[in-house]
N, C-alpha and C positions, 0 to 999 in steps of 0.2 A: 134445429129444424134449418134443412137448407131452405132459402128466399125459394130459388128455382127447381120444382119439383113437377114432375108429370102429373097430368090430370090434375091437379091442385097445386096451387103455389103454396111456400110458407105464409103468404101473406094472409091468404083467405084461410088456410088452416090454424094460425093463431087465434084469427077473428071468430070461428068456428067454437074452437078450443074453451075460449074465455067466456063461451056462454053460459058453461055449466062445471068447470073446473078451477082448481087455484093451481096447477102441477107448472112447476117452474119450466120456463121454455128459454133457450140460447139458442137466437139466430145467427147461423151460420153461412156467411157469404162473401163474393169477392167485392161486392157495393161497398165502396167503404166512405163514400161522401158523406156530410152532413146528415144532408135531408134523407138520406137511406136509413141514417142511424133513427132520426127522429121517426121516421114511418114506422120503422121495426119495434121500437119502443113504445110508441104510443100507440099503437094498435093493441098492447099487451105483453109483449116478449119482456124477459126478464133480465136479459144483458144481450150483447152484439157483438158477434166475433166474426174478423174478415181474414178473408184467405190470402196469402199463405199465413197460417197460424202458428203458434208455438204447442205444440202438444201440452207440454207441460204447463202451461199458464190456462189451455182449454180444462185440464184435468182441475185444475185448483180452484175454476169459476165454478165448474160443474160440482165440485164439493159445498164450494160456498152455497150454491143455491139449495143443494138437498139440505144441508143444515137450518138454510132459511125456512124453508118449508117444513119442516120438521117443527121449529118454532112456531111458525104461525099456524099449523094446522092443531097447534097445543097436545101433541105426542111428543113425550120424552125424548130428549134430543140423545140420550144415550141407550135408548133401548136397543135390543139385540137385532132386532129385523132391520131396524135402520141402519145400525153399523154394520152390517153385514151389504144393506145396497151401498152403501158409501164403497167398504173394502173391495165388494164385487164391480162397481164401475171402475175403481183407480186399477184392479187387477187386469180387467179386461181392456182398458184403452192401453196401460202399459205392454200387454202382451202383442197388442197391435202394433203399438209402437216399434216394440223389439222387433218385430217381423219386417217393417217396413224398414226398417232402419238396416236390416240386416241384406234384405234383399239391393235395396238401392247400392249400399257397399259393395256388395258383392258384383251389381253390374258395372259401377265404378271400376272398380279394382280390375273387372277381367278384359271391361275396353280399353281401358289404361294399357293393359299388359299387352293387347292384341296390336294398337294402335303404332307403337315402337316399332316391331318387324315390319307391319304391313307400310308405315312410310319408309322405309327401306326400298321394301318391292314397288313401291309408287316410283321412287328416286331413281333406280336401275332399270325400272322399263323404261320409263324416259329418257334415260342415257341410250338404252337398246335401240329407241325410235329415231333417235337421231346419227345412229350410224348408217353407212351407206350399203344396207343389207338387200342383197339380188334374190336370195333363195326363196320360193314364194312359201311353202311350208313355213319357212323359220317366221318370214314377215307375219303368217297368219299367228301362230304361235304367240307373236308380242302382241298381236291385238286382242287376243283371248286375255292374256296377263293384263293388258290397260282396262279392258273392260269390265273383267272380273274383281280387280282390285279396287277400281274405282265403286264399284257397287258394293264391294264389303266396307268402303271408308262411309258410304252413306247408310249403311247399314248401323255401323256403329253410333255413327250422329244420330240416328232417328232411336236407337235404343236408348242412348242417355237423355235425349229429350222426353221420352214417354215414361221413363222414371222418374224423373223430375215434374213432368205435368201429372203424374198420376197422385205423385206425394205430394202437389202442393208447393214444392221446393221451387219457383217459380215468382220472382216479382213484378207484380201488375202495378200499372201504371193507369188508372181508370181515367177515363177522360170522356166529353163528349165528341164523340167522332161522326163524321158525313159518311152514312153507311153508303149511299149512291154513290159517291166519289171513291170509296174505298173500292169496292165492286167494280166499277170501271178501271181503275187501275190495275186490278189483278186480273181480269179477264184481256187488257189489253196486252199484255206478257203474256199472254196463250193465246193471242188470235193466230200466230204465226203456228203455234204446234197444233192448231184446231185445222189450220188449213192443210197441215201434212199429214194429219189425221183422216181427213177427210171427212171433217165435222162441221156444221154449222150452227154458230151460238145467235142465240137470240135474248136479249137482254132488255127488260121490262122494269120499269122503276116509276115512283111517283114525280111529277112534276117540279114537286113542293122539296125543298131540302127535309131528309130524315135523318134525325141527331140517334145515335145506339150508344148507350154506357158500355165501352169497353177499351181494351188496351190495344192500340191500334197497331202494333206489331204482330202482338200473338193473334189477333182478328185477321190481319192480312195472313198468318200462316195457318189458319181455319181454312180461308178459301183457296189460297193455295195449295192446301191437301188434298180438299175435296175437287179442284179443277184437274188438278195432277192424275187421280183416280180416274176421274172422266176420261181424260186424254189415254189413258194405258187401255180402258175394258170398255168403251163405248161403241157401238156398231157403226163403222165408217159409213159416210153416203148419209148420214140422218141428222136430225137437229138436236140441240141440246137447247134447253129453256133454261133461264136464269130471271127469277122474279123477286122482286123487293117489293113487299107489301107492309103496310100499317093498319092492322085493326084492333081500336081503342088503344087499349095500354102495350101492345106488344108488337113487335118488328119482328118478322118471318123474311128470311133470305132462302128460297128453295131452288134445288139445281136437278135438272130432270133430263134423264137418257134413256138411251136402249142401250141394255147391254151386247155385247158380242156373243159373250159365253152364256151356257145356261145356268141361271140361277138357281141351283137346290139348296139356299141357305136362308135364314133369317138376319134381318138388318141389326138384330141383337148380336150374332154370331160374326157378324161382318166389322163389330166396331171392337171384338176381344183383339188382343196382340196377336201378331203374327198368323192372323187367317185373314185369306183371299177368299173371291170368288170362283176362281178357276183353280179346281180342287187337284186339276193334275198339275198346277203350279209351274206350267210351263212358260208365262209372261215372268218378268224381272220385275221384283218389287220387295221390298220388306214386309208386309202386311202390317205395318205402323201407323201409316199414314191417317186413317179413319180413327184410330185409338188416339192417337196424337191431339186430332181434331175436335174429339171429344170432350178430351181430358181440359184442354185449353178452353174450351165451350163452357165449360161448367165450374173450372176457375173464375171465370169474369162474370158470373152470376147468369149465364144462358144455358141453354140444352141444343143438344144435336140429336137427329133422330133421323131414321133409316126408314124407308118403307120400300118394300119389293113387291110388286104386282108382277106376275110373269116374266115378260124383260125389261120391265120399266123399272128403272132405279132412281129412285129420288131422294136426294139429302134434303133437310129441313134445320135450318140454325134458328134460331127464336132468341128473345131477351126483352126486357123491358125498355122501352123507349126514355130518353133523357127526360122530356117532356112530360111523361106521363108519372114518372117517379117525383117529381119537382110539383106538382100540381096534387099530388096524391098526400105528399108530406105538409104542403100548404094546409090541406083540408083538416088533417089531423092535429094542426097546432091551432086550427081555429074554432075547432071542437065541431065543425060539420061532419 
């Protein structure tokens, strides 16, 4: 069970489950500090696995919990239905592993094969740019080559990152991060881009320091992808609202802007790979930015949601605060 789930988080779900059930539960999350493990096990989870995880290890842990459940429930461990349940679980996970491994290897191999000739194209384009070419049409052709080759290079990079993020094949260094400072740093890098796009950014955050549990580099990438999306698709001459709020145990960072294109699409569809809000595909972009941001947010134990209301486009990134995790774990240890 994932700790960060919509509507009800994994912690609350386990609490309710333990009111009348002894079914084994394995917590699956990117929150890897000791206090998080204490909290998960303290409220009734049987095991705790952190992302990124080894699928083979997860299968072994699941099978172990099923065997314990069979023994504890007084059922014959070798009964046909229990054996089928164990084998079915293993087959399902093995099939998913095989599919994900094939997909990742395919993306990696194809991307590598494309990068080799693409590097040559970029290098020769750079050489052409240094030549004293006076023919205007030829200069235009070189500019197109330069622009499109760089676009393809970014697409390949995004594709590889999307594959790693969705499969959990990314190393995380979870720590307490100053969310407000991180937000200011990312926005600071986008101020010139906002001005060129005719956008006015308004950032609001609490006066006190707010700490969030996350990987600093990947959190930066999440904010970077969201603001990059804003610059591309927000209506010029409008305001962009960026708000950091803390409500009880949850920290939420929201980004709100007015879209310059009509959005006949849902938030879930926009977070799918290669999907963009402009159906005509008349703007540059890979359609991977928000998908990568969502996968990274999930890996760090948080969640990313998109809300569309007419032309209003809103992205919310939420996660548990570092203080809340520490206090709740302490409460579990003390038995309160």
